[in-house]
VEXSEDREN-253434 format. One record per residue: residue in one letter; x, y, z of N, C-alpha, C in turn. Coordinates in steps of 0.02 Angstrom, whole numbers, plus 50000, padded with zeros to 5 digits. Atoms other than C-alpha are relative to their C-alpha. Last residue first. Layout:
AXYZXYZXYZ
...
***
This chain:
A499294998649988504545183553557500434995949953
R499665005049960502835182353482500735001950009
A499525004250036502025198153422500324995150048
L499565003249951500495204953511500464995249962
M499815006750021499655217153392500504997250049
R500355004949958498905231853484500164992949981
E499754999749931500165244653419499664995050046
P499355003249988499865238953239500215000050074
P499454995750021498005243553241500664996850020
P499714995949947496815228953262500575004349974
V499325002249986495965223453099500295004350055
L499474995450020494115227053110500684997050016
P499734995849946492955212253127500565004449974
T499555003749955492185206352962500225004650056
A499804996349940490745211852848500424995550045
V500425002249944490745202252683500255003450063
A500424994549977491475211552533499484997750051
C500675001250026492165195652451499495005350023
I499944999650073493945201752479499324999249967
Q499894993050018493495205052661500055000849924
A500624996349990492735187752683500085007349979
V500475001950053494255179252606499365004150006
L499764996850061495395189052722499544998449941
L500204993049995494355183652872500225003949938
A500735000050010494565165552818499735007250003
L500135000850071496435168552798499255000049985
E499864993550031496505175352975499894999749925
D500554995549981495655159653039500095006849968
W500585001950040496885149052940499395004350017
P499984997250069498375158553012499374998449960
E500075005650046497875154753194499985002749928
G500655000950033498525167953313500014994249952
A500425005149970500085175253392499344999649963
L500594997149969501175185253274499574994450026
R499814993649971502935181853213499425003550033
G499905000549927502665163353185500195006450033
K499295000049985502945164552996500154999650075
I499715005950034501145159552957500744999350018
M500215006049963500545172053088500314993749970
R499615000249938501585185953008499814994050043
D499315001650017500865182052835500424999550064
A499985007150017499095181852902500714997749985
R500095003849938499365198752984500044992549987
E499364999549963500065205852823499964996250065
A499525004450033498555199352726500675000150036
R500205006949983497395207552852500494995049969
R499805001249930498345224052838499824992850020
A499275000549997498215223452648500244998650071
I499825006450031496355219752657500754999050003
A500145005249950496115234252778500174993149973
A499524999149946496985246152658499904994750053
F499365003150018495995238952512500535000950055
P499524996549956494305242552591500714997249990
L499615004349955493225236952442500505004150041
R500224999149931491905248752370500394995650050
P500004993149975492665251852199499815000850073
A499364997049981493135233352175499955007150028
R499954999549927491405225652176500595004250022
Q500594996549975490975228351992500055001350075
A499954992950020492745223851938499415004050026
G499524996649956492655207752038500055007349984
Q500324999349935491085202151948500455003750049
S500544995250007491885205451779499665001350067
L499704993450006493485196551826499485005549996
A499734998249935492515181451887500325006949999
A500564998749954491475180951728500265002250068
A500234993150009493015182851616499455001750048
P500584999350044493755166851685499765007249997
R500634999149965495495168951763499425000349950
G500515004650022496945161651665499345000650035
W499785006949989498415169651753499434995249986
G500025004050061498145186951679500244992950009
S499375003650005498735197751823500024995149943
A499925005149948497295209651794500644996149987
Q500085006950021497495225051684500104995350059
G499445003450032497205242851739499844992949981
G500095000150072495655253351772500574996849963
A499584994850029496185257851949499955000349924
R500224993549975494745248252022500385005749968
A500664998650030495125233251910499755006850023
A499894998050069496965233851958499355001849966
W499714993249998496485233752142500125002549929
L500544995449982495355218752111500255007350002
D500434999650059496745209452021499435005050012
R499654995750048497915213552166499605000849935
A500054993149976496655206452290500345004849951
A500694997850011496495190452188499915007350020
R500074998950072498395188752182499295002549984
A499664993750015498455191252371499955001649925
L500454994649979497155177552392500315006949985
A500584999950045498195165452289499525005750017
W499784997650066499805169752383499405000649952
L499934992749995498925167852550500215003049934
V500684997249998498385150352500500035007650003
L500265000550068500165145752451499305003049995
T499644995050040500825151952618499735000249928
P500374993749998499455141952706500355005649960
E499614994949965500295125852646499625006650000
T499684995150044498955113552595500385005250041
G499324998649978498615099852722500385004849954
E499525003850041497095092552634500725001450019
A500065007149984495955098252776500504995849960
R499725001049933496585116152757499994992650018
L499284999450005496285115852570500344998850067
G499745005950034494525109452597500755000049995
A500035005649953494145122752727500274993649969
L499484998849950494765136152606500014994350052
M499365002150030493695128652469500575000850050
R500025007350004492145130052579500664997349971
L499875002549932492645147952620499974992450003
A499304998849983492805152052435500164997350069
R499585004950036491135143952392500735000850020
A500175006749976490195153452528500444994849967
A499715001349934491095169852491499874992950023
D500405005649977490725170352304500294997650067
G500404998049943491455187652273499554994650027
A500704999350020492045183552097499555002350057
L500054994550048493845186952146499285001249980
A499934993749962493655175952300499945006049953
A500624999149961492975161652193500035006650040
E500554998350046494395163552067499355001450037
G499904993150023495725164052203499455002349953
L500144995649943495005148252280500075007349980
Q500734999549995494955139752110499815004450059
F500224996050057496805143652088499245000950002
V499934992949985497205137752264499775004449942
D499324997650011496535120352235500015007650007
F499944992850006495055110552296500725001849983
R499294998650008494645092352269500065007549986
A499824993950036492945087952339500755000749996
S499385001350038492715069852389500235006149961
D499754993250016491425071952527500684999249967
A499444997849958490675054552518500215006949979
V499444996950034488965052052439500535002250049
G499605004650039487695039552501500635002849970
A499825006149965486815047852646500504995749961
L499584998349942486845065252571500234993750036
M499344997950025486215058552404500465001650058
V499655006050024484795048952487500705001949977
E499835004049941484275064452585500384993749980
P499414997349967484375075352429500224995950060
T500124993949961483135063752344500655002750028
I499525000149944483485051052207499955006750036
T499624993849988481935049952098500444999350061
G500394994149984481405032652046500455006050013
S500494998850053482515017552057499575006050021
Y500504994949987484105015052159499555000949939
G500665001550027484944998552122499465005150015
A500445001249943486475000052234499284998849979
L499895006949978487534998052077499554998250060
A500295004450051486775014052008500064992750021
L500724999649993487125023552170499664995349949
K500195003649939488915017252167499255000250010
Q499965007150014489095022751985499804995950061
L500595001850038488475040052031500004992649983
E500574999749953489805041252167499354998149964
Q499985006049959491125035352044499424999850049
H500245005650041490615048951921499994993550040
A500724999050010490795062252055499714994249960
A500335001749938492505055552107499245000549993
L499945007249991493115055851927499644997750063
L500505003350041492435073351901500024992550008
N499785006950006493435080452046499474996149962
G499315000450023493375099552049500254992949989
E499774994550042491815100052155500734999349982
S499475002750044491365082952224500315005349956
R499565004949967490335087552376500584997749957
A499644996749946489605103552302500494995250033
A499544995250030489135095052138500425003450054
L499445003850028488395080252231500515004749970
I499615002649944487325092052335500614996249975
E499634994349972486775101552180500424997750059
L499424998850043486325084952099500415005950025
A499515005449988485215080452246500625001049958
S499684998749935484355097352234500524994850016
E499534994450009484015094852049500375001550064
S500334993550003483255077852085500525005549991
P499924995749941484215062152043499635006649991
Q500424994150005483495050551910500065004350063
L500184996949937484755036651879499585006349988
G500685001949982484855025251727499765002950066
L499975005649953486745026251715499304997850022
R499685005650034486675037051559500024993850043
S500485002750048485425048351647500294993949964
A500495004049962486625050651793499504996749953
R499675006249978488005056351676499514995450035
A499915004150060486855068951591500334993450018
K500665002450020486285075651760500064995449939
L500175005649957488095076751820499324997049980
W499555005550018488565087751671499834993750041
G500235002650064487045098751700500424994149977
V500645003649987487505100751883499734997049935
L499875006549968489315104851836499354996150012
R500235005450045488895118451710500054993150033
E500694998650021488985133551828499724994649954
P500495001249947490515126151915499285001049977
P500084994149956491525125351752499444998850051
V500694997850006491905107651686499905005950047
P500455001449944493795106451679499295002549985
W500014994749950494585107151505499534998150057
L500545000749951495095093851381500075005350053
A499824996549938496125097351225499404999850047
L500584999049958495875084351086500225003150066
W499854998149931497215085450953499355001450036
A500484995649966497005076450788500215001150072
G500515002949957498175068350663499545005150030
R500155007050017499405071150522499434997150040
T499965001050072499565090150520499794992949980
Q500614997450030498935092150697499994999449924
L500565004449985500315080550756499355002549968
A499935006150041501665090150666499424995350012
R500184998250069501045106450743500044994049954
V500724999050000501085098450916499765001949930
W500335006650000502835091650883499245000650001
D499985003350065503495108550828499614993450000
A499415004150011502925117250988499964996349933
N499654997850060501605130850978500624995949984
Q500455000650057500405122551099500345001849935
A500025007150020501825120251224499564999149938
D499365001850030502135139051229499994992849974
R499934996950066500295142851255500654998149966
D500044992749997500075130251396500145002949930
L499484996550037499695111951361499905007650007
R500244994150036498665102751492500595003649968
P500364995049960499445086151540499795005949957
A499584994949968499895073451405499595004450046
L500374997249943499245057551325500465004850037
I499574996449953499905053051151499565003150054
L500464996949951499055039651046500445003150053
F499734996849940500045035050891499445002950042
L500424994349980499445022550760500265002750066
T499884997349933500675010950675499555006150011
D500125005249951500274999550526500135002350072
P500715001349993500045013550400499844994750053
D500065007149985501835019450429499264998450011
A500625002350032502125036250345499944992450009
R499955006650033503405043450463499334998149970
E499904998950071503185062050499500094993549961
L500634997950031502415058450668500075001149925
L500495005550000503905048350726499375001949962
A499765005350044505185061350674499494994349995
V500054997650069504195075650752500204994549951
L500714999950019503965065550912499915002449928
A500245006850008505815061450927499284999949975
A499715002950061506375079250895499744993049987
N500274996450057505175086351024500254997149934
G500685002250011505655073051149499685003349940
A499995006950024507505076151133499304997549984
V499705000250067507315095051144499974992949972
G499304998250007506135094651292500254999149929
P499555005950003504515084851310500745001649994
K499424997650038503485099951369500534994449999
A500234997850065501755094051420500575002749957
S499984992850009502555084351562499755001749930
A500094997149934502265066651626499995007649997
M499514995049982501995060651448499855002950069
R500284996249944501075044651410500535004650028
I499484996249965501495037951238499675004250054
E500274995249952500395024251163500565003350040
L499434997849959500975015251006499765005650045
L500124993449969499455006050937500605001650044
R499914998749928499914991550826499865007250018
R500004992849991499504983250661500015001550075
S500674997050001499994965050658500065007650005
A500124997350067501614956150610499305003049994
F500475004550032501534946550775499815002549930
L499835006949983503074954250854499554995149963
S500445003049951502764970750765500174992750010
L500605002950028504274977050670499584996850056
T500015007349997505484987750767499354997449971
A499605002650056505755005850716499994992549996
A500324998250063504325012250825500374997149940
A500625003850007504975002650975499665001449933
A499835007050014506725009450951499374995849989
R499745000450069506095027350939500154992849981
V500574998950045505055025151096500224999449927
D500405006250000506515017551190499415000649953
A499625004950040507625032251139499624993449996
W500184999150070506285044051203500374995249955
D500565004350018506485037051378499815000549927
S499765006450028508225044751390499434995449980
A499824999250070507445062051413500214993449967
R499334997050008506595057151575500175000149926
E499834996349938504835052851635500675003449995
I499444995450009504005046651476500115004050063
F500064994649952502905031351505500635004349996
H499364997249976502825020251351499855005950046
V500084994149958501365008751307500685002250025
N499384998749964501394996351161499935006650038
R499954993549966499714989651100500655000450039
E499434999849954499444975850972500075007050030
T500125004649944497714973650897500584999750050
F499404998549960497714988450780499954996150065
G499475005050009496454980150663500645001550037
A499664998950064495204994250633500594995249991
V500465002050053494094987650773500335000649932
R500065007349998495564988750891499554997449945
A499405002850029495915006650837499974992449999
R500054999050073494115011650871500614997149965
E500515004650026494235003851044499925000649925
R499745006849998495875012651081499504995049970
V499515000650054495205029551024500274992849997
A500374999650063493655027851134500484999149940
D500345006550010494705022051281499634999949934
A499495004850021495815037451261499704993149988
A499824998350069494295048851268500524995149973
E500555002150044493655039951423500155001549927
G500035007250002495325041251511499454997549953
A499435002450040495545059551467499984992549993
L500134998350069493795063751530500564997449955
L500595003650024494055054551694499885001249926
P499865007150014495845060451720499404996149974
E500595003449975495435079051699500074992549986
D499885002249931497105088051685499384996850031
G500444997249950497145090051497500134997050068
S499664996349947497895083651336499495003050048
I500514998349950497365070051215500365003550057
L499744997049938498465069151060499415001850044
Y500464996249958497955057450919500385002550062
A499754997849935498935050350773499485004150037
P499395003549979498675040750610500245001850070
L499404996750023496845046450590500634996350027
L499485000749949495345034950607500645003049973
R499325001550021493765038850511500464999350060
E499884998650071491895041550512500694997849978
A500465004150040491365033650677500135000849925
L499745006850001492915040850759499554995449959
H499385000350039492385058450711500254992949993
G500174999650071490605056050773500614999649956
T500355006150020491215049950942499835000149926
L499555005850005492515063850959499644993849975
A499935002250070491375078550917500394993549993
D500665001450029490735081551094500054997249930
L500255006249971492495080051165499334998049971
T500314998849935493135093151045499744993450026
L500635003449986494375090050906499725002650066
K500204999849930495765100350829499324996750008
M500654997249985496565096150663499884999950075
***
């Protein structure tokens, strides 16, 4: 069966299945969900816990051996498997299917894995797990829901931040739920009472935003210039390779071109809202100028053209978002490096 995060607490209150899979790239949510399963297992008498980290194919032999060995204290046990990859390979798939098909009432399986793509979701071991247990797939909190998510978290900690203060925290911690939660915990430990103002939030919250190129491409596609430029600055500060950034922006530009031409986008998991917003903007975008700007950025990254690649990437973001930018110099005025 499949579970949602909202349904997990009620499910565990009613019953405990023989196996659970928690997948996703949000460490805070995954950690909390795993803790809930562990606590329920402990109450049910699974007092022994064996943890296995899977990094290579040979590690599955250790898991098989552990499952075949009687508990040291003759107690019920939780066998926890932490997978570095959502695709365990041939050996892992076979081992997991064999383990999950065993009818051992004294062993409960808890499997933690990264986000499962479509191929991984159709693997034999995932189907076997859903037959005997439950799969909880975790997803990032979308930007439009982040303030509400933070408000609920703050309430649980006894905090009363204003809407503006929550918006500041959302901007400072975008993409990093664990950091946002830790910031709220620090405010709670500091003993703040009453309404937390934007000034208090600004003074107490570190800039812990985690940006990635996929989110940058999504923001550019949606035409959210302020968010995209903030992400670009974050990627630059984190030392991200500008080539990777250019790739993400080029993909966004190609999606916009496809939308103008009435074709299909690249289909790399973009939210429908971003695609819809991009399609509305696409007919009035200067694609020739965008292509020239992308070419200039590429030449600067490769050292074939004088200039700062990150500045050119910022101008590229602005053009994709339909914000007025300086004209791209014609080719004859470009000063290439020797």
